[in-house]
N, C-alpha and C positions, 0 to 999 in steps of 0.2 A: 504494499501500500502506500510505503513512503516514498519508491522510485515515481509512483503514480502524481504524487503530489509535487515533489520536486519538479519534474518534467509539465506541469500544468502551472506552477509558479515560473519557471524561470522564459515558460512563452508567452505566455502574459504580459510577464517586465519587456521582454524583448522587443514585440510587436507593437507595444502600446509608447515606447519610445520611439521606435522608427518609422510610423505611417507618415509623422509630422515633419521627418527632418528635411525634405526638401524644402516646403512652404516654410519653415523656419528659418534655414540658410537664405532664404527668398526675402524675408523679412530683415535681417542681417546684414542684407544687400549683395548678396551671391548672384554671379550671373549664374546664366544655364550652363557655363562650361564649369563654371566652379562647383554648382551643384552634383555635377558628373564625377568632378575632383575628390570632393566629399564621401562619395561612395566608392570609389573607388580604392580610396586610402584607407576605409574601415575594410571592404573586403581584402584587401592585402592584409592587415594585421591579424585578420580571422584564421587566413591561409597561413600563415607562417607559424600562429601559436598551433593549429590544431596539427599542422604537419607534425611537430618537435612534440608535441604532449600525445599524438596518437600513438607514435613509438614508444615514447615511457613509458607511458601505461603500461603497455606490453612487456615492457621490461622489469618496470618497480611496483607494478600493482593499479588498481581503481582506485582505491579509496583517498590515497593521498592527494591525486587531482580534481578528484571530486569535490570534496570539499576545499581544496584553495581555489579553483575556478570561484565558486561559488562567492567566498569572500573576497576575493578580487571584483567579480563583477559590481557586487552590494558596492564597494569606493568607487569604483570607476561611474557606474550610475549614478550615484550621488554626484559626482562633481561635475555631472552633465546642470544640476541646476545655476551653475556659476558659470556659463557662456555666456558670453554676451557680444560676441563678435565673430566673425569667422574665420580668423585665426584659432581660437579658442574652443569652437566648435572641431576645428579639423583633430587638434590636439587630443582632446577628450574622445573622441570616439574612435580614435587609432587606440588609444587606453582601453574602451569596451568593448572591441574587438579583440585585442591582444586575451582579455580576460576569459572572452564567451570559450574561446577556442583552447583554453587549458582544460574545461571539464565535459566538452562536449564529445568527444572519442571515447573516455571512459564511461559518460552515461549510455550509451549506445551499447557499446560489449558488454556494461555488466548486465543490462535489460536481458541480452539475448543468452549471456553464457547462466542468467539466474531462470531460465525457462518461461519468459515471459513472452507474449506473440508479440511480435514486431510489429502488426498492423493495427492493435489496439492500443498499445505506446503510442504509437504515432498518432491514432486521433484523440488521445488525451493533450499531444502536442497540438492538435490542431483546436482542440477547447479552449488550452489556454488562448492561442492566437484570438480565438472569438471574444474570450472575457477581454483580453487587451484592446480588443478593436470598439467594443463596447463603451471600454471607458476611454477610450482615445475621442472617441463620438460626443461621448456625455461630458466631459473636460475641458477638452478643445485647450485651454491653457496649458503650454508646454512646459513650461517650469513644476507645474502641480505633476505631470506624466511624470515625468524625471523622477521627482520626488516621491510617488507613490511607486514607479517601477525598482528603484533602488528600496524599498520597502520589501516588496517581495522576493529581490534576490536575497535580504536580510532572513525573514522567514527561511528561506529556502535552504540558506548555509546552516540555521539552527537544527532543518531535518535533517540535513546530511550529516551534522555532528551525531547526532542519536540513531545514524543507520550504522551498523556493521561492515556492510557491502562485501562479507564473505572472502575469503582470500583465493589470490589467482597464482598459479605458477608460472615463476619470470621464463619469460624468453628472451631468445636472443635475434635483434635486429638491427640490422642496418641503419644508419642513418640516411642512408639512398637506399631503398628496398627495389633493388631494379626487379627480381624475380616478381615482386606483389605488382607491380607496376604492369610488366607483361602480361602477367595471367590477367590482370582485370585491365585490358588498355581500353578495348571498345568502349567499355561500361563509363569509363573516367573522358575518355574523348567526345561521346557521346553527350553526358554530361554537360561537359564544359561549351561545348557548342549551343545546346537549346536554354543553360543557364547565362549564357553573355548575353543571348537576346533579350532573356525576360530581365536580368538584371538592368538592362539598357531601356527596357519598357517600364519597369518599376520605379526607377529613378525618376522617373517625367509623371508619374503615372498619377499621382494626388491632384498635381499642379495642374494638369489635362483635365482632369474630374473636375477642379472647380474652374476653369478657364470656359467648361461647356453648361455650366451652370450648379453643379453641383455645391452644398455649403459642407463644413469641416463635419457637421453632424450627419451629413447624408456621404460624405466620404470615409467613415467610420461604418457607417450600415453596408456600403458596397462592398469592404474587407469582410464586414461581418457576416455576408451572403458566401463568400467562398471559402472563408475560415470552419462554420459552421455547419455547409454539407461534407467538410473535408471529414469532420469528427463521425458525421455516420457511415458515410462509404469508404471509409478505410476499415473501422472494423469488420468488411466483408470480404476482404481482400486476402487474407492468409493463407486460404486454400489454393488458391490463382495459383499457375506457373507464372512464376516471377519473370522471365524472358518476356513473354507474353504482355507482363504488367506493362514492363518498360518499355516495347515498342508500342503498346496502345496509348501510355503516356506521351508521347513523343509525336504520334500523330494526332491527338486532341489537342494538343498546346499549340501545332503549327495551325490548327483550325480557330482555335480561339486569341492569337497572336494576330493574325488577319480580319477575322471579325471586328477589332479593335478600330481599326481604319476607317471602318463605315460608319462610326458611332458620331452621331452629331448633338445628343443629347444625355446627359446623363443617365437617364431612365434607362436608354435604352441597352445598357453596361448589365441590368440587374439580371437576366438572364444568362447573359455571357458567363458570369459569375459562376456558376453552377456548374458549367462544362467546364470551366477552368478547375474547380474544386475535384472535378473527376479526374482531370489530365495529371494534375500534382497528385494526387492520391496512388493513381496507377505507379506512378514514376516513382514517386520517392519509395513507396512500400516496396515495391518490385526491387529498388535498386537496394536497400540496406537490408533487407531479406535474403538476395542473393550473395551479396558480400561477406554475409555475416556466416551463412553455410558454407561459403567456398572456401573461405580461409581462417585458418586457424589462427594468424595473427588479425582478430578481430576489430582490436583498436585502432591500429596501423592501417587496416584497409578500410577501414570505417571512416576513420582521423581524416585518411586521404581523398575521401570523397565528399566529406565538408572539406577541406581544401582546396578540393577542384572545385566545388560552388563557390567558394570563395577568393578562387581566382579569375573567374568566371564573374565573382563581382568586382575585381578590378578592370577587367577590359570593360564590364559589358557599361557600369558608368560612365565612364571616358568615351567611350563611342558614342555614348549617348549625349554627353555635351557637345561633343565634335559637331553629330550629325544635326541636332537641334538646332546647334547656333548655326550651321550653316543654312540648312532645308528647316523643317519642323518638325514638330512633334509625330504627326502620321509618316513622315519618313522611317522614324525610330523602329513603328509599328512594322512597317515594312522591313526593314531589318531583321525583328526580332522571328519574324514568320520564316524569312530565308536559313538564321541557324538555327531554329527548329528542325526545319525539312534537311537539313544536313545534319543534324545528329543521328537523326530517323534513318539516313542514307547508309550509315555505317553500321545502326543497329542491323538493317535488311541484311547486308554483306555479310553480319559476324554469324562465327560460327559457334558461339555459346549456346546453351540449350540448357 
């Protein structure tokens, strides 16, 4: 039960801080390019941290990094209340990204090793996203959201202190695990391409929604639809073939990203969010279940997936800033569609089964 409480709290915290970062940056005077840069630097910090601490978790065990990550997240997320310019926003978001990467690989690996269903566990994370988006839509004052998110991490840290997390036999893992990368290359590359496109789109998405008529509360509602349907869908995916789930996720992602191009009013986004929930549920549950089953170095392989997602979070927002600065937001949606389709092409050629 404790592991589900932690998952609920940390995901609520992350999403309530994340949703309005682009709008907050805009209020602080950031350009479209700088908004993309802020997302890129955050993604890079999670990439570095997840890579290092995924390997460290396989070598030294899960408990240390679960607890350390929660403590560091509490501190870094609390520091967000002191952001008052673009420079401080960049610095503190980097610290937050580094902290998130400390606990994430250990958490996912421990869940699988303790016999929990990955789909059910992921659905609790989506429930956390749902709660976080409700709070973001209801509160809307960004510094209040920062304070609440740090409090959630504090509770998660207390719960982690009271949890044993069992014992883990140490593994010998290289700092550059070539064998693991080769073994899972198709999954990682497909994910990188799809999520680079997604990272570009999500960077400008809340700003785009406001431009087509949504209030901040309505932006929160739009995110809520996606997350709440994930809660329902993910619970039913554990029995489905993982590779089929990954391929389905990529197909549906391409359709969703292309659909956004034709949106002219925020209300038209509402039904698309349900399909988006299906696409991410299939892709995420399929990927983490496949990697956990296929690799004994679970924290390393899952940590590398988190790193890949974060690395795409470097390129996606950066390219979003460039594309939206030169053209417009709809050009970003076309870019996202093409990248997701490229990931699908890799999985169609893949011999993984």
